[in-house]
All heavy atoms as an XYZ file, in Angstrom:
631
protein
N       0.330    -24.807     -6.657
C       0.430    -23.406     -6.514
C       0.790    -23.157     -5.002
O       0.221    -23.631     -4.047
C      -1.003    -22.746     -6.749
C      -1.066    -21.294     -6.437
S      -2.529    -20.491     -7.127
C      -3.840    -21.140     -6.073
N       1.820    -22.289     -4.808
C       2.222    -21.919     -3.442
C       1.330    -20.876     -2.856
O       0.791    -20.037     -3.561
C       3.688    -21.475     -3.423
O       3.779    -20.269     -4.140
N       1.153    -20.883     -1.547
C       0.332    -20.008     -0.878
C       1.122    -18.919     -0.187
O       2.162    -19.229      0.504
C      -0.607    -20.704      0.112
C      -1.629    -19.840      0.767
C      -2.579    -20.628      1.611
O      -2.224    -21.702      2.108
N      -3.769    -20.163      1.752
N       0.741    -17.715     -0.246
C       1.463    -16.624      0.434
C       1.148    -16.680      1.909
O      -0.017    -16.624      2.303
C       1.000    -15.254     -0.187
C       1.826    -14.111      0.344
O       2.516    -14.230      1.349
N       1.779    -12.965     -0.362
N       2.164    -16.756      2.732
C       1.949    -16.807      4.154
C       2.015    -15.431      4.848
O       1.941    -15.339      6.079
C       2.929    -17.830      4.855
C       4.351    -17.381      4.613
C       2.685    -19.234      4.375
C       5.371    -18.148      5.424
N       2.216    -14.373      4.074
C       2.322    -13.053      4.586
C       0.912    -12.534      4.827
O       0.205    -12.187      3.898
C       3.070    -12.153      3.684
C       3.367    -10.797      4.196
C       4.569    -10.542      4.908
C       2.498     -9.717      3.999
C       4.868     -9.358      5.378
C       2.805     -8.466      4.532
C       3.995     -8.293      5.167
O       4.229     -7.049      5.695
N       0.427    -12.451      6.068
C      -0.921    -12.000      6.349
C      -0.865    -10.736      7.131
O      -0.408    -10.714      8.291
C      -1.663    -13.084      7.137
O      -1.644    -14.333      6.440
C      -3.127    -12.697      7.402
N      -1.380     -9.631      6.560
C      -1.371     -8.355      7.301
C      -2.336     -8.366      8.465
O      -3.368     -9.056      8.440
C      -1.886     -7.325      6.199
C      -2.133     -8.103      4.968
C      -1.863     -9.545      5.220
N      -2.020     -7.544      9.444
C      -2.835     -7.439     10.621
C      -4.128     -6.597     10.238
O      -4.066     -5.898      9.323
C      -2.127     -6.850     11.817
O      -1.868     -5.458     11.509
N      -5.163     -6.685     11.046
C      -6.356     -5.898     10.808
C      -6.109     -4.350     10.805
O      -6.811     -3.601     10.147
C      -7.314     -6.291     11.919
C      -6.819     -7.601     12.382
C      -5.351     -7.606     12.187
N      -5.084     -3.937     11.504
C      -4.765     -2.506     11.578
C      -3.807     -2.009     10.476
O      -3.390     -0.937     10.492
C      -4.183     -2.203     12.948
O      -2.975     -2.845     13.139
N      -3.505     -2.912      9.516
C      -2.562     -2.559      8.464
C      -3.160     -1.422      7.612
O      -4.332     -1.409      7.301
C      -2.315     -3.814      7.560
O      -1.780     -4.840      8.368
C      -1.427     -3.465      6.453
N      -2.281     -0.529      7.238
C      -2.645      0.667      6.377
C      -2.197      0.291      4.965
O      -1.042     -0.027      4.758
C      -2.017      1.949      6.854
C      -2.330      3.048      5.941
C      -2.481      2.260      8.298
N      -3.053      0.450      4.000
C      -2.762      0.167      2.645
C      -2.701      1.444      1.845
O      -3.583      2.276      1.963
C      -3.793     -0.751      1.977
C      -3.818     -2.129      2.604
C      -4.824     -2.445      3.599
C      -2.867     -3.076      2.308
C      -4.852     -3.697      4.197
C      -2.885     -4.344      2.872
C      -3.906     -4.639      3.801
N      -1.691      1.636      1.038
C      -1.545      2.874      0.228
C      -2.409      2.854     -0.992
O      -2.807      3.871     -1.502
C      -0.071      3.011     -0.194
C       0.879      3.297      0.982
C       2.244      3.393      0.682
C       0.488      3.483      2.195
C       3.153      3.642      1.714
C       1.370      3.725      3.320
C       2.692      3.779      3.031
N      -2.819      1.651     -1.470
C      -3.800      1.447     -2.481
C      -4.705      0.302     -2.066
O      -4.346     -0.417     -1.184
C      -3.221      1.158     -3.916
C      -2.394     -0.178     -3.847
C      -2.327      2.339     -4.383
C      -1.978     -0.653     -5.234
N      -5.898      0.201     -2.693
C      -6.726     -0.910     -2.328
C      -6.953     -1.839     -3.588
O      -6.455     -1.553     -4.649
C      -8.108     -0.408     -1.799
C      -8.852      0.417     -2.775
O      -8.543      0.404     -3.959
O      -9.791      1.059     -2.317
N      -7.614     -2.897     -3.342
C      -7.786     -3.943     -4.400
C      -8.599     -3.381     -5.513
O      -8.453     -3.754     -6.719
C      -8.420     -5.204     -3.822
O      -9.642     -4.924     -3.265
N      -9.574     -2.519     -5.228
C     -10.434     -1.907     -6.269
C      -9.556     -1.107     -7.251
O      -9.694     -1.219     -8.459
C     -11.566     -1.003     -5.671
C     -12.314     -0.283     -6.779
C     -12.462     -1.887     -4.840
N      -8.686     -0.247     -6.693
C      -7.825      0.535     -7.468
C      -6.870     -0.400     -8.314
O      -6.657     -0.138     -9.551
C      -6.964      1.469     -6.603
C      -5.965      2.327     -7.442
C      -6.374      3.544     -7.942
C      -4.643      1.894     -7.615
C      -5.484      4.348     -8.694
C      -3.752      2.605     -8.371
C      -4.173      3.822     -8.857
O      -3.331      4.583     -9.671
N      -6.279     -1.374     -7.671
C      -5.366     -2.253     -8.349
C      -6.038     -2.991     -9.525
O      -5.532     -3.092    -10.634
C      -4.792     -3.238     -7.364
C      -3.542     -3.965     -7.806
C      -2.436     -3.006     -8.058
C      -3.144     -4.980     -6.768
N      -7.231     -3.491     -9.317
C      -7.969     -4.176    -10.329
C      -8.316     -3.240    -11.559
O      -8.242     -3.625    -12.669
C      -9.261     -4.840     -9.820
C      -8.944     -6.062     -8.978
C     -10.238     -6.622     -8.410
C     -10.006     -7.839     -7.560
N     -11.244     -8.403     -6.946
N      -8.687     -2.023    -11.201
C      -9.101     -1.060    -12.223
C      -7.931     -0.486    -13.038
O      -8.114     -0.083    -14.180
C      -9.826      0.144    -11.598
N      -6.751     -0.533    -12.469
C      -5.581      0.159    -13.149
C      -4.473     -0.808    -13.579
O      -3.369     -0.383    -13.881
C      -5.012      1.215    -12.194
C      -6.018      2.369    -12.058
O      -6.216      3.123    -13.000
N      -6.702      2.403    -10.927
N      -4.683     -2.125    -13.485
C      -3.756     -3.061    -13.943
C      -4.441     -4.185    -14.740
O      -5.709     -4.136    -14.883
C      -3.045     -3.752    -12.755
O      -3.957     -4.591    -12.012
C      -2.389     -2.727    -11.792
N      -3.672     -5.100    -15.262
C      -4.212     -6.187    -15.981
C      -4.807     -7.320    -15.072
O      -5.214     -8.395    -15.530
C      -3.211     -6.778    -16.942
N      -4.813     -7.086    -13.817
C      -5.309     -8.055    -12.788
C      -6.736     -8.394    -13.063
O      -7.590     -7.483    -13.186
C      -5.090     -7.500    -11.376
C      -5.248     -8.384    -10.260
C      -4.234     -9.568    -10.341
C      -5.108     -7.736     -8.946
N      -7.087     -9.606    -13.125
C      -8.450    -10.097    -13.405
C      -9.360     -9.666    -12.271
O      -8.991     -9.779    -11.058
C      -8.455    -11.588    -13.573
C      -9.816    -12.053    -14.078
O     -10.813    -11.959    -13.359
N      -9.812    -12.671    -15.227
N     -10.586     -9.233    -12.511
C     -11.540     -8.863    -11.518
C     -11.969     -9.999    -10.608
O     -12.466     -9.762     -9.507
C     -12.805     -8.281    -12.176
C     -12.594     -7.019    -12.970
C     -12.147     -5.902    -12.119
O     -12.710     -5.693    -11.018
N     -11.196     -5.161    -12.545
N     -11.702    -11.234    -11.042
C     -12.154    -12.380    -10.241
C     -11.096    -12.839     -9.201
O     -11.351    -13.810     -8.471
C     -12.448    -13.606    -11.176
C     -13.649    -13.314    -11.981
O     -14.626    -12.663    -11.541
N     -13.641    -13.683    -13.278
N      -9.911    -12.182     -9.174
C      -8.916    -12.554     -8.211
C      -9.413    -12.172     -6.809
O      -9.956    -11.085     -6.597
C      -7.565    -11.838     -8.476
C      -6.543    -12.085     -7.363
C      -7.100    -12.208     -9.841
N      -9.298    -13.072     -5.854
C      -9.745    -12.912     -4.476
C      -9.010    -11.747     -3.778
O      -7.836    -11.680     -3.848
C      -9.544    -14.243     -3.686
C     -10.166    -14.175     -2.312
O     -10.636    -13.125     -1.826
O     -10.257    -15.251     -1.706
N      -9.766    -10.842     -3.222
C      -9.214     -9.663     -2.454
C      -8.237    -10.081     -1.390
O      -7.365     -9.306     -1.038
C     -10.314     -8.729     -1.990
C     -10.956     -7.978     -3.057
O     -10.474     -7.978     -4.199
O     -12.021     -7.294     -2.775
N      -8.477    -11.232     -0.772
C      -7.628    -11.675      0.338
C      -6.214    -11.835     -0.188
O      -5.220    -11.617      0.480
C      -8.120    -12.956      0.947
C      -9.424    -12.758      1.728
C      -9.899    -14.140      2.262
C     -11.245    -13.951      2.925
N     -11.829    -15.236      3.340
N      -6.049    -12.428     -1.346
C      -4.741    -12.630     -1.974
C      -4.115    -11.256     -2.296
O      -2.976    -11.034     -2.115
C      -4.890    -13.511     -3.232
C      -5.366    -14.883     -2.854
C      -3.568    -13.582     -4.027
C      -5.789    -15.761     -3.987
N      -4.972    -10.371     -2.846
C      -4.423     -9.068     -3.293
C      -3.897     -8.233     -2.105
O      -2.820     -7.688     -2.200
C      -5.547     -8.246     -4.060
C      -5.865     -9.000     -5.353
C      -5.054     -6.823     -4.306
C      -7.102     -8.413     -6.074
N      -4.699     -8.156     -1.015
C      -4.205     -7.317      0.140
C      -2.992     -7.899      0.732
O      -2.069     -7.152      1.197
C      -5.319     -7.088      1.167
C      -6.483     -6.339      0.573
C      -5.800     -8.380      1.831
N      -2.790     -9.151      0.769
C      -1.575     -9.740      1.288
C      -0.371     -9.254      0.431
O       0.648     -8.888      1.005
C      -1.603    -11.312      1.179
C      -2.573    -11.938      2.166
C      -2.631    -13.481      1.970
O      -2.167    -13.928      0.977
N      -3.245    -14.101      2.928
N      -0.515     -9.235     -0.800
C       0.583     -8.866     -1.711
C       0.765     -7.309     -1.777
O       1.857     -6.894     -2.002
C       0.328     -9.459     -3.133
C       0.600    -10.935     -3.140
O       1.729    -11.357     -2.953
N      -0.447    -11.696     -3.195
N      -0.297     -6.517     -1.561
C      -0.157     -5.129     -1.499
C       0.754     -4.744     -0.298
O       1.699     -3.989     -0.438
C      -1.516     -4.383     -1.356
C      -2.293     -4.483     -2.640
C      -1.347     -2.894     -0.985
C      -3.763     -3.936     -2.566
N       0.449     -5.309      0.860
C       1.244     -5.039      2.048
C       2.692     -5.503      1.872
O       3.650     -4.861      2.228
C       0.616     -5.658      3.307
C       1.400     -5.376      4.559
C       1.496     -3.832      4.864
C       2.279     -3.637      6.182
N       2.843     -2.328      6.238
N       2.834     -6.668      1.260
C       4.185     -7.160      1.037
C       4.941     -6.277      0.115
O       6.139     -5.943      0.363
C       4.044     -8.619      0.408
C       5.378     -9.277      0.145
C       6.171     -9.781      1.152
C       5.850     -9.413     -1.203
C       7.356    -10.379      0.895
C       7.049     -9.967     -1.457
C       7.825    -10.505     -0.450
O       9.006    -11.140     -0.710
N       4.335     -5.818     -0.934
C       4.991     -4.878     -1.867
C       5.337     -3.541     -1.190
O       6.381     -2.944     -1.492
C       4.142     -4.660     -3.098
N       4.439     -3.079     -0.399
C       4.715     -1.796      0.313
C       5.969     -1.921      1.159
O       6.860     -1.063      1.182
C       3.541     -1.400      1.204
C       2.370     -0.858      0.547
C       1.166     -0.524      1.503
O       0.107     -0.332      1.010
N       1.382     -0.494      2.801
N       6.062     -3.019      1.918
C       7.175     -3.248      2.772
C       8.513     -3.507      1.957
O       9.584     -3.022      2.399
C       6.947     -4.463      3.743
C       5.836     -4.093      4.787
O       5.540     -2.954      4.922
O       5.412     -5.073      5.436
N       8.335     -4.159      0.878
C       9.536     -4.591      0.125
C      10.049     -3.486     -0.796
O      11.264     -3.281     -0.922
C       9.191     -5.840     -0.690
C      10.437     -6.478     -1.447
C      11.415     -7.011     -0.505
C       9.854     -7.596     -2.328
N       9.162     -2.739     -1.368
C       9.596     -1.711     -2.406
C       9.428     -0.257     -1.951
O      10.304      0.565     -2.198
C       8.782     -1.933     -3.719
C       9.021     -3.247     -4.272
C       7.983     -4.278     -4.230
C      10.201     -3.637     -4.900
C       8.236     -5.555     -4.789
C      10.477     -4.917     -5.376
C       9.460     -5.850     -5.381
O       9.676     -7.075     -5.864
N       8.285      0.071     -1.360
C       8.042      1.473     -0.976
C       8.803      1.871      0.235
O       9.379      3.028      0.272
C       6.540      1.725     -0.880
C       5.847      1.423     -2.168
C       6.209      3.137     -0.436
C       4.342      1.445     -2.129
N       8.810      1.108      1.240
C       9.466      1.452      2.531
C      10.945      1.851      2.330
O      11.447      2.831      2.769
C       9.268      0.345      3.581
C      10.018      0.559      4.891
C       9.611      1.780      5.631
C       9.769     -0.683      5.790
N      11.745      0.983      1.579
C      13.116      1.381      1.427
C      13.330      2.646      0.624
O      14.290      3.329      0.814
C      13.704      0.180      0.672
C      12.772     -0.900      0.881
C      11.448     -0.315      1.027
N      12.428      2.965     -0.288
C      12.562      4.225     -1.078
C      12.161      5.437     -0.225
O      12.886      6.455     -0.249
C      11.653      4.064     -2.356
C      12.237      3.035     -3.267
C      11.592      5.435     -3.038
C      11.346      2.706     -4.459
N      11.069      5.318      0.481
C      10.643      6.532      1.258
C      11.388      6.657      2.553
O      11.510      7.786      3.102
C       9.112      6.369      1.606
C       8.157      6.330      0.419
C       6.728      6.250      0.958
C       8.336      7.566     -0.427
N      11.869      5.563      3.136
C      12.441      5.630      4.444
C      11.364      5.484      5.501
O      10.183      5.808      5.249
N      11.725      5.021      6.670
C      10.739      4.701      7.688
C       9.974      5.931      8.176
O       8.824      5.885      8.513
C      11.358      3.932      8.863
O      12.346      4.692      9.465
N      10.660      7.066      8.269
C      10.056      8.323      8.779
C       8.888      8.717      7.910
O       7.703      8.923      8.430
C      11.041      9.437      8.959
O      12.081      9.015      9.835
C      10.387     10.647      9.558
N       9.137      8.903      6.601
C       8.062      9.327      5.682
C       6.977      8.243      5.536
O       5.831      8.511      5.457
C       8.629      9.660      4.299
C       7.686     10.155      3.246
C       6.807     11.380      3.754
C       8.397     10.586      1.996
N       7.438      6.948      5.530
C       6.515      5.867      5.357
C       5.506      5.827      6.547
O       4.309      5.710      6.362
C       7.291      4.560      5.359
C       6.458      3.301      5.066
C       6.277      2.884      3.783
C       5.945      2.563      6.122
C       5.551      1.745      3.514
C       5.185      1.384      5.823
C       5.027      0.993      4.585
O       4.311     -0.129      4.310
N       6.047      5.964      7.765
C       5.161      6.011      8.932
C       4.259      7.207      8.952
O       3.127      7.169      9.381
C       5.959      5.956     10.212
C       6.628      4.565     10.439
C       7.558      4.508     11.675
C       8.205      3.183     11.771
N       9.125      3.116     12.902
N       4.783      8.357      8.515
C       3.942      9.573      8.427
C       2.783      9.336      7.458
O       1.657      9.720      7.759
C       4.783     10.726      7.953
C       4.032     12.043      7.906
C       4.879     13.188      7.346
O       6.122     13.070      7.268
N       4.248     14.327      7.137
N       3.042      8.759      6.286
C       1.998      8.490      5.309
C       1.006      7.497      5.920
O      -0.217      7.685      5.705
C       2.589      7.893      4.022
C       3.294      8.835      3.174
C       4.002      8.153      1.965
C       2.345      9.896      2.541
N       1.485      6.475      6.525
C       0.520      5.518      7.253
C      -0.365      6.205      8.175
O      -1.596      6.031      8.132
C       1.270      4.396      7.908
C       1.821      3.303      7.045
C       2.442      2.214      7.911
O       3.084      2.467      8.916
O       2.260      1.059      7.507
N       0.186      7.100      9.013
C      -0.648      7.806     10.041
C      -1.663      8.756      9.343
O      -2.800      8.819      9.784
C       0.310      8.615     10.924
N      -1.251      9.378      8.230
C      -2.167     10.310      7.601
C      -3.250      9.565      6.870
O      -4.397      9.982      6.873
C      -1.366     11.186      6.608
C      -0.480     12.196      7.315
C       0.375     13.075      6.409
O       0.130     12.987      5.188
O       1.234     13.766      6.878
N      -2.905      8.446      6.263
C      -3.909      7.643      5.532
C      -4.899      7.092      6.565
O      -6.169      7.221      6.324
C      -3.243      6.478      4.722
C      -2.489      7.061      3.555
C      -4.294      5.468      4.253
C      -1.620      6.119      2.821
N      -4.446      6.516      7.635
C      -5.371      5.957      8.612
C      -6.225      7.069      9.314
O      -7.336      6.813      9.698
C      -4.611      5.149      9.626
O      -3.800      5.945     10.449
N      -5.675      8.251      9.399
C      -6.435      9.335     10.045
C      -7.271     10.139      9.055
O      -8.003     11.045      9.448
N      -7.096      9.839      7.783
C      -7.847     10.569      6.810
C      -7.385     12.021      6.551
O      -8.133     12.817      6.127
N      -6.135     12.290      6.867
C      -5.597     13.648      6.802
C      -4.511     13.861      5.729
O      -3.873     14.878      5.705
C      -5.000     14.065      8.197
O      -3.944     13.172      8.458
C      -6.030     14.054      9.261
N      -4.362     12.878      4.858
C      -3.291     12.946      3.818
C      -3.594     14.058      2.770
O      -4.757     14.242      2.360
C      -3.089     11.573      3.180
C      -1.818     11.639      2.344
C      -4.273     11.173      2.328
C      -1.253     10.279      1.952
N      -2.531     14.774      2.469
C      -2.571     15.794      1.463
C      -1.540     15.515      0.438
O      -0.307     15.692      0.680
C      -2.437     17.207      2.097
C      -3.556     17.610      2.967
C      -3.438     19.001      3.484
N      -2.555     19.834      2.711
C      -1.748     20.747      3.355
N      -1.724     20.925      4.576
N      -0.972     21.521      2.570
N      -1.910     15.091     -0.718
C      -0.946     14.613     -1.743
C       0.003     15.734     -2.214
O       1.186     15.478     -2.442
C      -1.673     14.041     -2.977
O      -2.445     15.051     -3.577
N      -0.452     16.979     -2.326
C       0.442     18.045     -2.757
C       1.603     18.277     -1.769
O       2.675     18.628     -2.203
C      -0.290     19.348     -2.978
C      -1.053     19.927     -1.855
C      -2.443     19.340     -1.622
O      -2.905     18.591     -2.465
O      -3.012     19.636     -0.546
N       1.398     18.048     -0.520
C       2.476     18.191      0.490
C       3.521     17.131      0.300
O       4.722     17.483      0.314
C       1.847     18.042      1.883
C       2.839     18.050      3.025
C       2.132     17.815      4.372
O       1.070     18.392      4.561
O       2.727     17.113      5.204
N       3.195     15.920     -0.001
C       4.129     14.909     -0.180
C       4.803     14.885     -1.529
O       5.913     14.413     -1.678
C       3.516     13.500      0.155
C       3.076     13.379      1.570
N       3.929     13.391      2.586
C       1.830     13.368      2.125
C       3.324     13.359      3.774
N       2.000     13.330      3.487
N       4.103     15.431     -2.493
C       4.737     15.517     -3.838
C       5.919     16.385     -3.808
O       6.961     16.059     -4.376
C       3.687     16.067     -4.845
O       2.508     15.163     -4.915
C       4.233     16.193     -6.251
N       5.846     17.533     -3.087
C       6.990     18.417     -3.039
C       8.112     17.753     -2.230
O       9.274     17.951     -2.518
C       6.601     19.754     -2.400
O       6.150     19.547     -1.085
N       7.809     16.920     -1.246
C       8.876     16.239     -0.467
C       9.585     15.289     -1.317
O      10.789     15.168     -1.207
C       8.238     15.506      0.754
C       7.766     16.445      1.840
C       7.033     15.641      2.973
O       7.042     14.375      2.893
O       6.561     16.289      3.866
N       8.903     14.590     -2.166
C       9.493     13.566     -3.039
C      10.313     14.133     -4.169
O      11.250     13.530     -4.619
C       8.480     12.591     -3.562
C       7.717     11.734     -2.469
C       6.563     10.958     -3.154
C       8.666     10.789     -1.863
N       9.977     15.384     -4.590
C      10.627     16.024     -5.692
C      12.010     16.639     -5.281
O      12.805     16.901     -6.091
C       9.746     17.019     -6.360
C       8.667     16.404     -7.106
C       7.673     17.410     -7.712
O       7.693     18.566     -7.315
N       6.826     16.994     -8.605
N      12.121     16.847     -3.998
C      13.382     17.564     -3.505
C      14.477     16.576     -3.287
O      14.451     15.429     -3.410
C      13.076     18.359     -2.227
O      12.560     17.538     -1.275
């Protein structure tokens, strides 16, 4: 089994957490959270960043880390 060498820094902002991922996917509850968070950050950078662009991505990171995110504001941005 190969090991993922992508390790997020302690200040990394996650758009979802391992609890949400385990509850809403077929992912087994016994999978180690350390493995999950590595892959969440990797997926954010690989898939979400190119779609949102760096400006909106960084804005979402700042709002999530500051606890000021408002989903209805970003929903309208994404629909236009």
